[in-house]
C-alpha positions as MATLAB code, in Angstrom:
seq = 'MDMSKASLEDVGLSLRRFGFVDYIVFVFMLLICAVIGVYYGFCAGKVTAAEYLMGGRNMQTFPVAMSLIASFISGITLLGTPTEIYLYGTQYLYIAGGIIGMAVIMGSAYLPVFHNLQLTSTYEYLERRFDKNVRLFGSFLFTVTIITWLPIVIYVPALAFNQVTGINVHIITPAVCIVCIFYTCVGGLKAVVWTDVVQTIIMCGAIVLVVIKGTMDIGGLNVVWERNYVTGRIESPNFSMDPTVRHSVMSLTVGGGFYYLMLIGVAQDQMQRYLTLPTVHAGRIALWTFVVGSLGIILLCSYSGLLIYATYYDCDPLTTKLASAKDQLLPLLVMDTLKGIPGLPGLFVAGVFSAALSSMSTGLNSMAAVVLEDFYKTWFLHQLSPRQTDILMKSVVVILGTICVALVFVVEHLGSVLQMSMSLSGVTHGSSLGIFSMGLFFPWVNSKCVLFGGISAMAFMSWVSLGTQAALAAGDITFETKPLSVEGCSYDFVTPASIVINSTIEDSTKEVFVLYRISYLWYTLLGTVVSMTVGLVASFITGPKDPASVDPMLLSPVIRRFLPKKQTQDVDMALLNGYKL';
ca = [
       0.000    0.000    0.000;
       1.258    3.442   -0.909;
       1.378    5.247    2.446;
       1.670    8.607    0.680;
      -1.925    8.345   -0.454;
      -4.738    9.816    1.593;
      -7.353    7.484    3.001;
     -10.892    7.277    1.641;
     -12.211    8.528    4.980;
      -9.984   11.619    4.887;
     -11.041   12.469    1.360;
     -14.687   11.991    2.266;
     -14.370   14.254    5.305;
     -12.624   16.931    3.257;
     -15.642   17.054    0.966;
     -18.094   17.437    3.838;
     -17.220   21.018    4.698;
     -20.726   22.381    4.745;
     -19.902   25.569    6.608;
     -21.870   28.059    8.658;
     -22.643   30.257    5.651;
     -23.966   27.206    3.751;
     -26.342   26.382    6.573;
     -27.514   30.008    6.629;
     -28.265   29.918    2.886;
     -30.122   26.626    3.240;
     -32.197   27.759    6.230;
     -32.958   31.063    4.478;
     -34.570   29.161    1.610;
     -36.794   27.287    4.051;
     -37.738   30.526    5.806;
     -38.785   32.150    2.517;
     -41.113   29.221    1.845;
     -42.578   29.415    5.343;
     -43.131   33.186    5.075;
     -44.996   32.761    1.763;
     -47.230   30.190    3.420;
     -47.915   32.516    6.363;
     -48.752   35.393    4.004;
     -51.307   33.476    1.957;
     -52.671   31.696    5.014;
     -53.101   34.668    7.331;
     -52.410   37.988    5.573;
     -53.972   37.751    2.105;
     -57.586   37.618    3.206;
     -59.920   34.757    3.987;
     -58.951   31.514    2.253;
     -62.035   29.684    0.987;
     -62.010   26.095   -0.232;
     -61.977   27.374   -3.843;
     -59.006   29.620   -3.074;
     -57.204   26.873   -1.150;
     -57.511   24.302   -3.943;
     -57.862   26.338   -7.168;
     -56.437   29.788   -6.447;
     -59.758   31.367   -7.430;
     -59.309   30.157  -11.057;
     -57.777   33.505  -12.013;
     -54.066   32.976  -11.494;
     -51.449   34.392  -13.845;
     -49.826   32.264  -16.514;
     -46.162   32.842  -15.640;
     -46.209   31.738  -11.980;
     -48.363   28.736  -12.879;
     -45.868   27.738  -15.593;
     -42.991   28.090  -13.122;
     -44.925   25.988  -10.632;
     -45.445   23.278  -13.254;
     -41.715   23.224  -13.996;
     -40.780   23.139  -10.315;
     -43.105   20.284   -9.400;
     -42.184   18.296  -12.509;
     -38.417   18.754  -12.094;
     -38.076   17.119   -8.709;
     -34.882   16.035   -7.018;
     -35.354   12.775   -8.938;
     -34.534   14.669  -12.127;
     -31.799   16.847  -10.627;
     -29.858   13.922   -9.160;
     -31.150   10.948  -11.152;
     -30.516   12.358  -14.633;
     -26.783   13.073  -14.093;
     -26.391    9.544  -12.712;
     -28.159    8.130  -15.770;
     -25.826    9.985  -18.170;
     -22.730    9.108  -16.121;
     -23.462    5.382  -16.141;
     -25.311    4.807  -19.411;
     -24.618    7.716  -21.785;
     -26.684   10.369  -23.526;
     -29.365    8.182  -25.118;
     -31.796    9.369  -22.431;
     -31.758   12.876  -23.958;
     -34.109   11.704  -26.699;
     -36.844   11.827  -24.058;
     -37.245   15.407  -25.344;
     -39.216   14.007  -28.280;
     -41.646   12.339  -25.892;
     -42.212   15.546  -23.910;
     -42.864   17.605  -27.049;
     -45.238   14.963  -28.427;
     -47.055   14.887  -25.093;
     -47.614   18.654  -25.220;
     -49.105   18.496  -28.717;
     -51.556   15.746  -27.736;
     -52.465   17.195  -24.357;
     -53.010   20.750  -25.583;
     -55.347   19.679  -28.372;
     -57.103   16.591  -27.023;
     -57.148   16.619  -23.189;
     -56.758   20.126  -21.753;
     -59.776   21.742  -23.507;
     -62.197   19.165  -22.075;
     -61.062   19.429  -18.462;
     -60.777   23.210  -18.539;
     -64.149   23.861  -20.167;
     -65.875   21.621  -17.614;
     -64.502   23.841  -14.796;
     -63.445   20.854  -12.701;
     -61.818   20.976   -9.286;
     -60.783   17.335   -9.376;
     -59.996   15.782  -12.745;
     -61.636   12.594  -11.450;
     -64.980   14.405  -11.402;
     -64.816   13.965  -15.169;
     -64.940   10.187  -14.717;
     -68.211   10.432  -12.799;
     -69.787   12.719  -15.397;
     -68.677   10.435  -18.220;
     -69.233    7.095  -16.451;
     -70.282    6.770  -12.791;
     -69.144    7.201   -9.187;
     -67.369    3.843   -9.092;
     -65.071    4.816  -11.968;
     -64.421    8.165  -10.300;
     -63.448    6.486   -7.041;
     -61.210    4.052   -8.894;
     -59.408    6.903  -10.668;
     -58.968    8.710   -7.343;
     -57.649    5.519   -5.770;
     -55.055    5.159   -8.545;
     -53.893    8.723   -7.966;
     -53.657    8.148   -4.209;
     -51.474    5.066   -4.741;
     -49.287    7.031   -7.161;
     -48.754    9.894   -4.720;
     -48.016    7.622   -1.758;
     -45.402    5.649   -3.742;
     -43.892    8.702   -5.472;
     -43.566   11.306   -2.709;
     -41.244    9.226   -0.476;
     -38.835    8.963   -3.426;
     -39.071   12.722   -3.966;
     -38.310   13.331   -0.284;
     -35.465   10.815   -0.102;
     -33.470   12.246   -3.023;
     -32.517   15.649   -1.524;
     -31.781   13.964    1.781;
     -29.122   11.959   -0.090;
     -27.580   15.211   -1.300;
     -27.605   16.668    2.200;
     -26.051   13.506    3.602;
     -23.246   13.662    1.017;
     -22.274   17.251    1.829;
     -22.797   17.222    5.606;
     -22.757   13.621    6.806;
     -26.071   14.198    8.622;
     -28.276   11.093    8.603;
     -31.029   10.992    5.975;
     -33.666   10.249    8.615;
     -32.774   13.338   10.627;
     -32.885   15.932    7.860;
     -35.926   14.460    6.065;
     -38.562   15.103    8.763;
     -37.010   18.459    9.696;
     -37.311   19.882    6.183;
     -40.646   18.231    5.390;
     -42.236   19.896    8.408;
     -41.634   23.247    6.691;
     -43.207   21.970    3.465;
     -46.222   20.531    5.280;
     -46.608   23.834    7.148;
     -46.699   26.198    4.177;
     -48.843   23.826    2.115;
     -51.244   23.378    5.009;
     -51.782   27.046    5.849;
     -51.336   28.740    2.455;
     -53.105   26.472   -0.025;
     -52.476   26.472   -3.768;
     -51.377   30.094   -4.038;
     -48.648   29.468   -1.468;
     -47.641   26.321   -3.353;
     -47.432   28.181   -6.678;
     -45.434   31.161   -5.392;
     -43.030   29.046   -3.364;
     -42.570   27.035   -6.557;
     -41.558   30.244   -8.377;
     -38.904   30.987   -5.759;
     -37.760   27.380   -5.733;
     -37.492   27.234   -9.539;
     -35.192   30.267   -9.526;
     -33.013   28.739   -6.803;
     -32.977   25.360   -8.532;
     -31.955   26.752  -11.932;
     -29.379   29.097  -10.430;
     -27.767   26.280   -8.480;
     -27.388   23.897  -11.403;
     -26.101   26.632  -13.770;
     -23.517   27.631  -11.177;
     -22.232   24.079  -10.818;
     -22.067   23.547  -14.583;
     -20.102   26.742  -15.259;
     -17.642   26.366  -12.379;
     -17.121   22.642  -12.936;
     -16.460   23.075  -16.660;
     -13.922   25.820  -16.016;
     -12.117   23.712  -13.404;
     -11.379   20.809  -15.755;
     -10.330   22.906  -18.732;
     -13.442   23.723  -20.721;
     -16.067   22.143  -22.957;
     -13.503   20.408  -25.172;
     -12.240   18.329  -22.256;
     -15.764   17.353  -21.218;
     -16.638   16.326  -24.770;
     -13.420   14.388  -25.447;
     -13.423   12.342  -22.237;
     -17.047   11.342  -22.734;
     -16.755   10.722  -26.453;
     -13.865    8.259  -26.175;
     -15.799    6.155  -23.652;
     -18.961    6.064  -25.770;
     -21.088    8.288  -23.536;
     -21.850   10.649  -26.411;
     -24.298    8.416  -28.277;
     -25.990    8.535  -31.656;
     -29.696    7.639  -31.797;
     -30.492    3.986  -31.161;
     -33.361    3.123  -33.511;
     -33.782   -0.430  -32.226;
     -37.363   -1.722  -32.224;
     -36.569   -4.296  -29.514;
     -38.794   -3.468  -26.488;
     -36.247   -5.030  -24.132;
     -33.615   -2.405  -25.055;
     -33.503   -0.149  -22.019;
     -33.282    3.137  -23.924;
     -33.960    3.620  -27.627;
     -35.424    6.477  -29.643;
     -38.676    4.543  -29.916;
     -39.002    3.791  -26.199;
     -38.018    7.329  -25.193;
     -40.250    9.210  -27.617;
     -43.283    6.904  -27.763;
     -43.119    5.167  -24.372;
     -41.804    8.280  -22.652;
     -44.440   10.399  -24.375;
     -47.280    8.299  -22.948;
     -45.628    8.370  -19.513;
     -45.602   12.168  -19.551;
     -49.093   12.350  -21.055;
     -50.386   10.574  -17.973;
     -48.202   12.652  -15.650;
     -49.057   16.035  -17.176;
     -52.288   15.401  -19.079;
     -54.662   13.751  -16.597;
     -53.057   13.497  -13.131;
     -54.616   15.782  -10.531;
     -51.369   17.279   -9.205;
     -50.413   18.736  -12.601;
     -53.826   19.376  -14.168;
     -54.960   21.251  -11.062;
     -52.544   24.090  -11.923;
     -53.856   24.380  -15.496;
     -57.382   24.612  -14.138;
     -56.451   27.663  -12.029;
     -55.952   29.673  -15.234;
     -58.893   31.656  -16.647;
     -58.847   30.326  -20.239;
     -57.774   27.328  -22.307;
     -55.462   29.647  -24.269;
     -53.655   30.614  -21.055;
     -53.379   26.920  -20.224;
     -51.707   26.199  -23.559;
     -49.217   29.044  -23.031;
     -48.382   27.614  -19.598;
     -48.022   24.155  -21.156;
     -45.482   25.229  -23.786;
     -43.625   27.399  -21.276;
     -43.393   24.308  -19.119;
     -42.054   22.253  -22.053;
     -39.299   24.771  -22.834;
     -38.323   25.174  -19.172;
     -38.334   21.480  -18.323;
     -36.316   20.544  -21.415;
     -33.782   23.214  -20.528;
     -33.345   21.794  -17.036;
     -33.137   18.214  -18.328;
     -30.412   19.366  -20.742;
     -28.489   21.026  -17.897;
     -28.813   17.931  -15.725;
     -27.627   15.730  -18.593;
     -24.603   17.930  -19.151;
     -23.910   17.657  -15.418;
     -23.663   13.885  -15.891;
     -21.045   14.371  -18.629;
     -19.229   16.811  -16.378;
     -19.183   14.321  -13.511;
     -17.542   11.720  -15.734;
     -15.045   14.219  -17.148;
     -14.088   15.123  -13.574;
     -13.804   11.561  -12.242;
     -12.903    9.769  -15.487;
      -9.933    7.978  -13.910;
     -11.289    7.510  -10.378;
     -14.893    6.346  -10.279;
     -16.384    7.432   -6.909;
     -18.964    4.622   -7.002;
     -16.269    1.950   -7.172;
     -14.215    3.577   -4.428;
     -17.348    4.279   -2.345;
     -16.503    7.973   -2.093;
     -20.141    8.330   -3.118;
     -22.098    5.805   -1.072;
     -25.137    5.858   -3.402;
     -25.495    6.351   -7.141;
     -27.548    9.481   -6.798;
     -24.911   11.201   -4.649;
     -22.645   11.787   -7.654;
     -23.791   15.335   -8.358;
     -23.581   16.442   -4.697;
     -20.046   15.001   -4.659;
     -19.143   17.100   -7.698;
     -20.664   20.161   -6.055;
     -18.567   19.829   -2.922;
     -15.463   19.107   -4.966;
     -16.087   22.117   -7.202;
     -17.554   24.681   -4.809;
     -15.948   23.692   -1.494;
     -13.735   26.784   -1.383;
     -16.593   29.246   -1.914;
     -18.706   29.780    1.229;
     -22.463   29.674    0.647;
     -22.459   28.100   -2.812;
     -22.715   24.462   -1.656;
     -25.592   25.628    0.524;
     -27.230   27.215   -2.517;
     -26.985   23.958   -4.448;
     -28.470   21.840   -1.670;
     -31.193   24.453   -1.264;
     -31.870   24.064   -4.999;
     -32.205   20.287   -4.734;
     -34.489   20.597   -1.736;
     -36.468   23.289   -3.552;
     -37.185   20.857   -6.368;
     -38.316   18.223   -3.874;
     -40.421   20.551   -1.749;
     -42.245   21.923   -4.788;
     -43.176   18.396   -5.855;
     -44.181   17.428   -2.338;
     -46.306   20.531   -1.754;
     -48.075   19.997   -5.076;
     -48.803   16.368   -4.238;
     -50.151   17.205   -0.787;
     -52.385   20.020   -2.030;
     -53.776   17.888   -4.857;
     -54.496   15.043   -2.443;
     -56.476   17.484   -0.289;
     -58.607   18.211   -3.378;
     -59.058   14.502   -4.140;
     -60.025   13.579   -0.578;
     -62.548   16.413   -0.350;
     -64.064   16.282   -3.837;
     -63.782   12.585   -4.697;
     -63.836   10.631   -1.472;
     -65.772   12.709    1.058;
     -68.402   14.210   -1.258;
     -68.943   10.846   -2.947;
     -69.328    8.782    0.215;
     -71.021   11.264    2.582;
     -74.186   13.290    2.069;
     -73.510   15.660    4.980;
     -72.368   19.033    3.673;
     -69.367   20.378    5.534;
     -69.228   23.893    6.886;
     -66.348   26.123    5.687;
     -64.591   25.499    9.008;
     -64.980   21.714    8.730;
     -63.811   21.789    5.107;
     -60.712   23.713    6.150;
     -59.935   21.217    8.922;
     -60.397   18.253    6.563;
     -58.092   19.630    3.853;
     -55.362   20.596    6.289;
     -55.606   17.252    8.083;
     -55.036   15.459    4.776;
     -51.880   17.496    4.173;
     -50.471   16.748    7.623;
     -51.374   13.043    7.724;
     -50.236   12.244    4.190;
     -47.028   14.226    4.641;
     -46.233   12.253    7.788;
     -46.890    8.919    6.049;
     -44.614    9.811    3.144;
     -41.781   10.817    5.454;
     -42.096    7.462    7.226;
     -41.971    5.579    3.903;
     -38.500    6.998    3.200;
     -37.199    4.051    5.266;
     -38.481    1.747    2.507;
     -37.309    3.813   -0.458;
     -33.645    3.878    0.553;
     -33.368    0.147   -0.196;
     -34.840    0.240   -3.705;
     -31.964    1.424   -5.957;
     -31.439    4.170   -8.542;
     -34.238    6.726   -8.223;
     -34.840    7.724  -11.864;
     -35.697    4.258  -13.191;
     -37.310    3.188   -9.928;
     -39.769    6.102   -9.869;
     -40.814    5.595  -13.501;
     -41.078    1.821  -13.044;
     -43.272    1.885   -9.935;
     -45.533    4.516  -11.471;
     -46.280    2.060  -14.268;
     -48.501    0.123  -11.864;
     -51.126    2.885  -11.864;
     -50.283    5.205  -14.759;
     -51.378    2.925  -17.600;
     -54.656    2.088  -15.921;
     -55.422    5.739  -15.193;
     -54.522    7.022  -18.657;
     -56.545    4.179  -20.150;
     -59.804    4.991  -18.360;
     -59.535    8.720  -19.123;
     -58.710    8.039  -22.781;
     -61.626    5.642  -23.167;
     -63.907    8.361  -21.839;
     -62.501   11.034  -24.142;
     -62.142    9.051  -27.370;
     -64.574    6.096  -27.300;
     -68.191    7.153  -26.649;
     -69.528    3.593  -26.907;
     -67.567    2.271  -23.857;
     -69.851    1.601  -20.886;
     -69.130    2.211  -17.192;
     -68.776   -1.361  -15.955;
     -66.403   -2.327  -18.747;
     -64.153    0.727  -18.375;
     -63.792   -0.125  -14.682;
     -63.050   -3.755  -15.537;
     -60.418   -2.624  -18.042;
     -58.777   -0.321  -15.517;
     -58.628   -2.968  -12.793;
     -57.262   -5.542  -15.253;
     -54.495   -3.175  -16.340;
     -53.538   -2.371  -12.754;
     -53.328   -6.063  -11.842;
     -51.314   -6.865  -14.963;
     -48.862   -3.988  -14.514;
     -48.448   -4.753  -10.802;
     -47.278   -8.211  -11.793;
     -44.897   -6.863  -14.455;
     -43.501   -3.910  -12.497;
     -43.096   -5.582   -9.119;
     -41.709   -8.738  -10.734;
     -39.124   -6.639  -12.544;
     -38.167   -4.786   -9.362;
     -37.717   -8.140   -7.590;
     -35.490   -9.402  -10.413;
     -33.422   -6.206  -10.268;
     -33.067   -6.438   -6.495;
     -31.972  -10.070   -6.774;
     -29.357   -9.151   -9.387;
     -31.032  -11.279  -12.068;
     -31.275   -8.212  -14.294;
     -28.409   -5.760  -14.694;
     -27.657   -3.233  -17.404;
     -24.456   -2.631  -19.281;
     -22.773    0.586  -18.198;
     -20.162    2.682  -19.929;
     -16.500    2.093  -18.960;
     -15.442    3.120  -15.458;
     -11.881    3.385  -14.171;
     -10.021    3.860  -10.876;
      -6.506    3.895  -12.312;
      -5.870    7.519  -11.397;
      -7.168    7.587   -7.829;
      -5.076    9.635   -5.413;
      -6.437    7.912   -2.311;
      -6.596    4.371   -0.963;
      -9.777    2.317   -1.143;
     -10.919   -1.279   -1.004;
     -12.223   -2.646   -4.324;
     -15.342   -4.826   -3.912;
     -14.854   -8.289   -5.371;
     -17.856   -7.873   -7.667;
     -16.447   -4.803   -9.417;
     -14.385   -5.160  -12.593;
     -12.098   -2.172  -12.892;
     -11.717   -0.223  -16.143;
     -14.490   -2.211  -17.765;
     -18.213   -2.303  -18.207;
     -20.808   -4.117  -16.151;
     -22.209   -6.741  -18.482;
     -25.873   -7.334  -19.088;
     -27.084  -10.444  -17.271;
     -30.754  -10.854  -18.116;
     -30.614  -14.570  -18.977;
     -33.361  -16.880  -17.776;
     -35.597  -13.936  -16.855;
     -39.237  -13.840  -17.949;
     -39.537  -11.725  -21.103;
     -42.043   -9.219  -19.682;
     -39.639   -8.485  -16.837;
     -37.024   -7.474  -19.392;
     -39.002   -4.863  -21.316;
     -37.893   -1.264  -20.885;
     -39.539    0.556  -17.994;
     -40.397    3.329  -20.468;
     -43.070    1.113  -22.054;
     -44.949    0.508  -18.799;
     -47.474    3.344  -19.072;
     -48.252    2.582  -22.728;
     -48.501   -1.152  -22.017;
     -50.939   -0.547  -19.145;
     -52.947    1.871  -21.288;
     -53.232   -0.653  -24.119;
     -54.318   -3.426  -21.728;
     -56.888   -1.146  -20.060;
     -58.392    0.119  -23.326;
     -58.362   -3.267  -25.061;
     -60.142   -5.017  -22.193;
     -62.613   -2.152  -21.785;
     -63.467   -1.933  -25.480;
     -63.805   -5.676  -26.034;
     -65.927   -6.106  -22.902;
     -68.170   -3.206  -23.962;
     -68.905   -4.724  -27.352;
     -69.552   -8.114  -25.770;
     -71.927   -6.780  -23.120;
     -73.511   -4.115  -25.312;
     -71.883   -0.841  -26.380;
     -73.237    2.485  -25.209;
     -75.154    4.632  -27.685;
     -72.776    7.498  -28.638;
     -75.753    9.835  -28.975;
     -76.406    9.435  -25.235;
     -72.975   10.846  -24.328;
     -72.707   14.581  -23.657;
     -70.359   15.812  -26.438;
     -68.730   18.216  -23.964;
     -67.250   15.106  -22.332;
     -65.542   14.013  -25.541;
     -62.225   15.235  -26.887;
     -62.332   17.910  -29.614;
     -60.528   15.358  -31.776;
     -63.637   13.138  -31.637;
     -66.284   15.872  -31.741;
     -65.608   16.567  -35.412;
     -66.967   13.093  -36.204;
     -70.218   13.614  -34.264;
     -73.552   14.333  -35.988;
     -73.985   17.998  -36.914;
     -76.677   18.540  -34.268;
     -74.337   17.466  -31.455;
     -71.485   19.697  -32.649;
     -73.886   22.652  -32.793;
     -74.868   21.946  -29.184;
     -71.204   22.017  -28.167;
     -70.621   25.321  -29.941;
     -73.639   26.863  -28.235;
     -72.557   25.568  -24.814;
     -69.098   27.044  -25.239;
     -70.490   30.414  -26.273;
     -72.943   30.562  -23.397;
     -71.086   29.086  -20.461;
     -67.450   28.304  -21.104;
     -64.341   30.374  -21.679;
     -62.099   29.560  -24.618;
];
């Protein structure tokens, strides 16, 4: 052993210099969020249920667009995307095609229906189109999605904080989440939206700062490009049609597009913000602003992954265990790059937490809407007083927030966050998108069959998704990574026996059931196809619904053009008399 080398522990400690100024910056961010919540909860006038959940339906386009970006770009994106690029290359960037395609479909086929109906909960649509049972099923799917997604969102920034401070994940998580639960609870949707604006600015500023400083430190863009190019991380499009290929142009644009269509186009937590805007036109502006902003952040995060490799190209911190988890790579780079500048590491960690808190606050507020509008008002005839309504909504925020914090103990054992979050969401996303799409595009589907299709898809995708996660956890499925090396390390470390230095990790998916090997990007589309196929076939077997009996306002504009002239005239008259375009 070369005694002149530093130990791994010494190097790790040297990168955990989160100083007093950094803590001040971090706490200041939390205080801003809390103050916004106090203002909208106590100083901006009486907060009615409509104000708490929908912002009065007259919010401005820009803050809503910033809120959409902030809640969409969670810590999963900020930390998971650089890890993806570092390990697997730039193929993931073609997800941009899926996001753009999603916006085209959503803006023309989904958004106008929900907005013109003046919904509070998107699942109210399912009752109007079908019945209460379908509405409750849709709300149940959303509840499962939120409860499985929010713990991942919370866990990710705690990883970053652990990397830069050494403070245990389960100490910082509840401390920070209390602030989020507080401002969401007292301030409602307006507090959520305006804290999202602040958090988006912090988030973008932090990642831009790291990118610029890190690139300068290693010698410029040419060095970043060259070191990644020679190891194959700069990739040309993979046009493979094989569904078991983890990332291809087809899976990213088509499969990814359907994933984001569910996430942005019908889910309550995102659609709720579009419904706060006064017109469909304003909603479309917010949608395309969101697309531009989110793609910009994804591009920055992807470049960060290239920068991480260019910085550690000859000393992989995952092999040496300098980074104890895959999604601690970017925080490691931050501390390595910004450690000599007081306050800047604190700004970065504040940015990561901002992304997480915006997603968490959005999820909690939307669940308050779902519990009130879908569960309580469906099951109970007693009309709540304004005071009782307020207590119910705030109780949902507190209870659900507490549950999600507790579930962080489970999440930390499940692996890389980017793939894990998209994989687990496949259990409910396909089913949910399927039942909404059947309502919007197929007027002859009846209520019982759409529910049967949705339940069938959920059961099928639970089997596929959970079976795949079990195979991944058991090591039966692994994915080939780009070359990693530790030849240039300046510190001592112990190499795990399972790691092959200066090589790739080979794919080992032999003897695994074929459905467990399909790319996680296909999960939402696969569930949607199963749901719609079962629902349509069952409807024609049991007796299709008469399309003339369906209110044309409940059908997508794409379908309305094929309706009899009398029905289209009724739609035009309804829009002129009671709905804002």
